[in-house]
C-alpha positions as CSV (number, residue, x, y, z in Angstrom):
1,M,-61.5,107.4,151.7
2,S,-58.6,105.0,151.1
3,E,-60.0,104.1,147.7
4,T,-60.1,107.8,146.8
5,F,-56.5,108.3,148.0
6,G,-55.4,105.2,146.1
7,S,-57.0,106.5,142.9
8,V,-55.2,109.9,143.4
9,T,-51.9,108.1,144.0
10,T,-52.3,106.3,140.7
11,L,-51.8,109.7,139.1
12,V,-48.2,109.6,140.3
13,H,-47.6,106.4,138.4
14,I,-49.2,107.7,135.2
15,A,-47.1,110.9,135.4
16,A,-43.9,108.9,135.9
17,M,-44.8,106.7,132.9
18,L,-45.2,109.7,130.8
19,Y,-41.8,111.0,131.9
20,V,-40.2,107.7,131.1
21,A,-41.9,107.5,127.7
22,G,-40.7,111.0,126.9
23,F,-37.1,110.2,127.8
24,L,-37.3,107.2,125.4
25,V,-38.2,109.4,122.5
26,R,-35.6,111.3,120.5
27,D,-37.9,113.8,119.0
28,Q,-37.7,117.0,121.1
29,L,-41.3,118.0,120.5
30,I,-42.8,114.7,121.5
31,L,-40.5,114.4,124.4
32,R,-41.4,117.8,125.8
33,T,-45.1,117.2,125.2
34,L,-45.0,114.0,127.2
35,V,-43.1,115.6,130.0
36,L,-45.6,118.5,130.0
37,L,-48.5,116.1,130.3
38,G,-46.7,114.3,133.2
39,T,-46.2,117.7,134.9
40,I,-49.9,118.5,134.6
41,I,-50.8,115.2,136.2
42,Y,-48.3,115.8,139.0
43,L,-50.0,119.2,139.5
44,I,-53.4,117.5,139.8
45,Y,-52.0,114.9,142.2
46,S,-50.3,117.6,144.4
47,Y,-53.5,119.5,144.6
48,F,-55.6,116.6,145.7
49,A,-53.0,114.9,147.9
50,L,-53.6,117.5,150.6
51,V,-50.2,117.2,152.2
52,H,-48.5,120.1,153.9
53,Y,-46.0,120.8,151.1
54,S,-48.5,120.5,148.2
55,W,-48.4,124.3,147.4
56,D,-44.6,124.2,147.1
57,V,-44.8,121.3,144.7
58,I,-47.6,123.0,142.7
59,F,-45.6,126.2,142.4
60,W,-42.4,124.6,141.1
61,S,-44.1,122.1,139.0
62,G,-46.1,125.0,137.4
63,I,-42.9,126.9,136.8
64,M,-41.3,123.9,135.1
65,G,-44.4,123.3,133.1
66,L,-44.4,126.9,131.8
67,A,-40.8,126.8,130.9
68,N,-41.4,123.6,129.0
69,L,-44.4,125.1,127.3
70,V,-42.3,128.0,126.1
71,V,-39.8,125.6,124.4
72,I,-42.7,123.6,122.9
73,S,-44.0,126.8,121.3
74,Q,-40.5,127.5,119.9
75,L,-40.3,124.0,118.5
76,L,-43.7,124.4,116.8
77,L,-42.6,127.6,115.2
78,E,-39.5,125.9,114.0
79,R,-41.6,123.2,112.2
80,T,-44.8,125.0,111.0
81,T,-45.7,128.1,108.9
82,F,-48.1,129.2,111.7
83,N,-48.5,133.0,111.8
84,M,-46.9,133.6,108.5
85,S,-48.6,136.1,106.1
86,E,-49.5,135.0,102.5
87,Y,-46.5,136.9,101.2
88,D,-44.3,135.2,103.8
89,K,-45.6,131.8,102.7
90,K,-45.1,132.7,99.0
91,L,-41.5,133.5,99.7
92,F,-41.0,130.4,101.9
93,N,-42.0,128.2,98.9
94,V,-38.9,129.6,97.1
95,F,-36.5,128.5,99.9
96,E,-36.6,124.7,99.3
97,G,-34.6,122.7,101.8
98,M,-35.1,125.2,104.6
99,T,-37.2,124.5,107.7
100,P,-39.8,127.1,108.7
101,G,-37.6,128.0,111.7
102,E,-34.6,128.7,109.4
103,F,-36.8,130.7,107.1
104,R,-38.1,132.8,110.0
105,R,-34.5,133.8,110.7
106,I,-34.2,134.9,107.1
107,L,-37.4,136.9,107.4
108,K,-36.0,138.9,110.3
109,I,-33.5,140.6,107.9
110,T,-35.9,140.7,104.9
111,Q,-36.9,144.1,103.6
112,W,-40.1,144.3,101.4
113,R,-40.2,146.7,98.5
114,N,-42.7,147.9,95.9
115,A,-41.1,148.7,92.5
116,D,-41.7,152.0,90.7
117,G,-40.6,150.9,87.3
118,V,-37.8,153.6,87.3
119,T,-35.3,152.7,89.9
120,N,-32.5,150.3,89.0
121,I,-31.8,147.9,91.8
122,T,-28.4,147.1,90.4
123,V,-26.3,149.0,87.9
124,E,-23.8,147.2,85.6
125,N,-20.1,147.4,86.8
126,E,-21.1,149.3,90.0
127,P,-20.7,147.8,93.5
128,A,-23.5,145.4,94.4
129,N,-23.6,144.0,97.9
130,N,-27.3,143.3,98.4
131,L,-29.4,140.3,97.3
132,Y,-32.9,140.7,95.8
133,Y,-35.8,138.4,94.9
134,V,-38.6,139.6,92.6
135,L,-41.8,138.0,93.7
136,D,-44.0,139.3,90.8
137,G,-43.7,141.6,87.9
138,S,-41.3,141.5,84.9
139,T,-37.7,142.4,85.2
140,R,-35.7,144.4,82.6
141,I,-32.0,143.4,82.3
142,E,-29.3,145.2,80.4
143,K,-25.9,143.6,80.0
144,Q,-23.1,144.7,77.7
145,G,-25.4,146.7,75.5
146,K,-28.0,143.9,75.2
147,R,-31.4,144.1,76.7
148,F,-33.9,141.4,77.6
149,C,-36.8,140.8,80.0
150,L,-37.5,138.1,82.5
151,N,-41.0,137.3,83.5
152,G,-41.8,135.8,86.8
153,P,-40.0,135.4,90.1
154,A,-36.2,135.5,90.1
155,F,-33.2,136.3,92.3
156,I,-31.2,139.5,91.4
157,G,-27.6,140.3,92.5
158,E,-26.6,136.7,93.3
159,V,-23.3,137.0,91.4
160,G,-22.3,140.1,93.5
161,F,-23.5,138.4,96.6
162,F,-21.5,135.2,95.9
163,L,-18.3,136.8,94.7
164,K,-18.5,140.2,96.3
165,T,-17.9,141.8,92.9
166,N,-19.6,144.6,90.9
167,A,-23.0,144.0,89.4
168,S,-22.9,142.0,86.1
169,A,-26.0,143.8,84.7
170,T,-28.3,146.7,85.2
171,V,-31.7,145.5,86.5
172,C,-35.0,147.3,86.8
173,V,-38.2,145.8,88.2
174,A,-41.4,146.8,86.3
175,E,-43.9,149.2,87.9
176,D,-46.2,147.6,90.4
177,G,-43.8,144.7,90.9
178,H,-42.9,143.5,94.3
179,Y,-39.5,142.3,95.5
180,V,-37.6,141.7,98.7
181,Q,-34.1,142.9,99.6
182,W,-31.4,141.5,101.9
183,D,-28.3,143.3,103.1
184,G,-25.4,141.2,101.9
185,D,-23.4,141.6,105.1
186,E,-26.3,140.6,107.3
187,L,-27.1,137.6,105.1
188,R,-23.5,136.4,105.1
189,A,-23.4,136.8,108.9
190,L,-26.6,134.7,109.2
191,Q,-25.1,132.0,106.9
192,A,-22.0,131.9,109.1
193,K,-24.1,131.2,112.2
194,D,-26.3,128.6,110.5
195,P,-24.8,126.1,108.1
196,G,-28.3,124.8,107.2
197,I,-29.3,128.2,105.9
198,R,-26.0,128.5,104.0
199,A,-26.3,125.1,102.3
200,A,-29.9,125.7,101.3
201,L,-29.4,129.3,100.1
202,Y,-26.4,128.3,97.9
203,S,-28.3,125.5,96.4
204,I,-31.3,127.7,95.6
205,L,-29.1,130.5,94.1
206,N,-27.2,128.0,91.9
207,Q,-30.5,126.7,90.5
208,D,-31.8,130.2,89.9
209,M,-28.6,131.2,88.0
210,A,-28.7,128.1,85.8
211,S,-32.3,128.9,85.0
212,K,-31.6,132.5,84.1
213,V,-28.6,131.5,81.9
214,A,-30.9,129.1,80.0
215,K,-33.6,131.8,79.5
216,S,-31.1,134.4,78.3
217,M,-29.6,132.0,75.8
218,G,-33.1,131.3,74.5
219,A,-33.8,135.0,74.2
220,E,-30.6,135.5,72.2
221,A,-31.5,132.7,69.9
222,L,-34.8,134.3,69.1
223,A,-33.3,137.8,68.6
């Protein structure tokens, strides 16, 4: 009997060691995982110790373990693309420099659209507050009487979004194309709350604008 109690008591030391190991780690996910394991072992000990307050200990240890498990789940979502759809992942690949958690906050204000090949998403010299990203399909652009097409993914409306000015060109996405839309005010508010999103988004948009300038210059040279 004493040997059995001694082996059960050993669980206390194992749980305490897990707690100590967790507190020595800076990574929040590893820390909380070790603490959760320690809590589970404490629960096992409390159940087999057969002391009069065991159920009180089991109850509160269970509550603390559940609270810790909730935060672990949030941390996993911050670091993985789990539960993202194929279109979500396709869009995520565009946002280089963002963590999955930051991208999920972008997704909350993302509106998915199917193009009809007729509607202009921006009109030259008219107010443009929204930001767009064309995932697939060609894009027809008219600017100062000149017309050219861009094939493949591209951001639209970034100049208006950056500078809060009128659209610099009229843009229409080809029929059967797919694009996403962000309300400019909502996106700016999100950037203000999260500097990481702001830095990553500005870097991405700057690269996209440079790429489009190079393509338009090449189109003019061929004309």
